Each structure stands twice: as C-alpha cells, then as structure tokens.
N, C-alpha and C positions, 0 to 999 in steps of 0.2 A: 502484233506481238502476242505470243502465247503466255499462259500463266507460268510455265516452266522457264521461259526466257526471262520474264520479270523476276521470278523467284531467285534465280541463280545470282543475280546482281544486287539483290536487296540485302539489307542488314540481316533479316531473319534467315534468308537463304545461305548467306556466308556463315552465319553461326551454326546452322544445321550441318553444313558441309564440314566445318571444323570439328563438330561433335562426332560426326560419322567417322572422320579420319582418326580422331583420338580413340574411339571405340574399336575400330579395326586394328589399330596398332596394339592396343591393350590385350585383345584376344588372340593376337598373333597372326592375323591375316595380312596386315601391312607390315612392312619391314621396320625395324627400330629406326627412329629418326624421321619417319614420315611426317609425324605431327609437327616437329620443329621446322621441317622444310616447308610445310603448309603455312605455318605461322609467318615465316620469313616472306613467303610469296604474297600472303595477304597484306603484310606490312608494306611491301614494295608496291603493290597495287594501290593501296590507300595513299601512300606517299606520292605516287605518280599523279593520282587524281587531284590531290591538294595542290601539287606543283602546277598542274594544268590550270586550276582555278586561279592561282596566283600569277599566272603568265610567265612562269620561270621553268616550265617543263622542257627538257631536252630529251630526245629519243636515244641518246647515247647510253649504252649499257656496257660496262666493263666486266669481262670474264677472265678470271685468273685460274689457270689449270696447269697441271703437270702432265707431260706426255706419258702415255702408258708405256711401260717397259715391254719391249717385244723380244721374243727369243728368235734366234735364227734357226730355221729348219733346214737341215741338209737334205737335199733331194738327190737320190741315187738314180743313175740311169741303168737300164738293163744292159748287161754286157752281151757281146756277140756270142759268147759261149753258152748262154742260157737257151735251153731248148723251149719250144712252144708248150711242151707238156709240163714244164716247171712253172709256167706263168699262171 
C-alpha cells in the first residue's frame, strides 16, 4: 500500500481533499455546489463505515431523480427532386 493510498482514506487526507474542493469552488474552478456535494458524500461514506462496524450496513442505495426533458427532433428526408449539386 502506497503513501497516497493510505493518505486518501485517512482523516488528514479527507480534510485536505475537502479544503481543496472548497478552495477550487471559491476561486471559480469548481462549479457552485461542489463543496456541499463533497460534504454529503463524505457524510455518506462515514455513515456507511459506522453502519458496517455496527453490523447494520445494507448496500441498498436509493436514488430519486426526474427524467430529463427531451425535445423531439424532426428529421427531414431528401426529396427525389433534390439534385446532387444541391446536397
């Protein structure tokens, strides 16, 4: 196991990652809301680890989403009157 593998799952590594995400959002490189999303994911990971230690962990994750609105694109076919020079 390398230093970086240990670092990313350690307390210090997680705090460093969160500080980096916060800084990137503040200077405008990361999209607004990135830090809040990272906080949520960190909380979920922590909660899953605690639940595993307690023996009550279940791998079921619920995702609620709305389908993306799609627009219908009308495709036109070339008519037989169109010459090859017009294409």
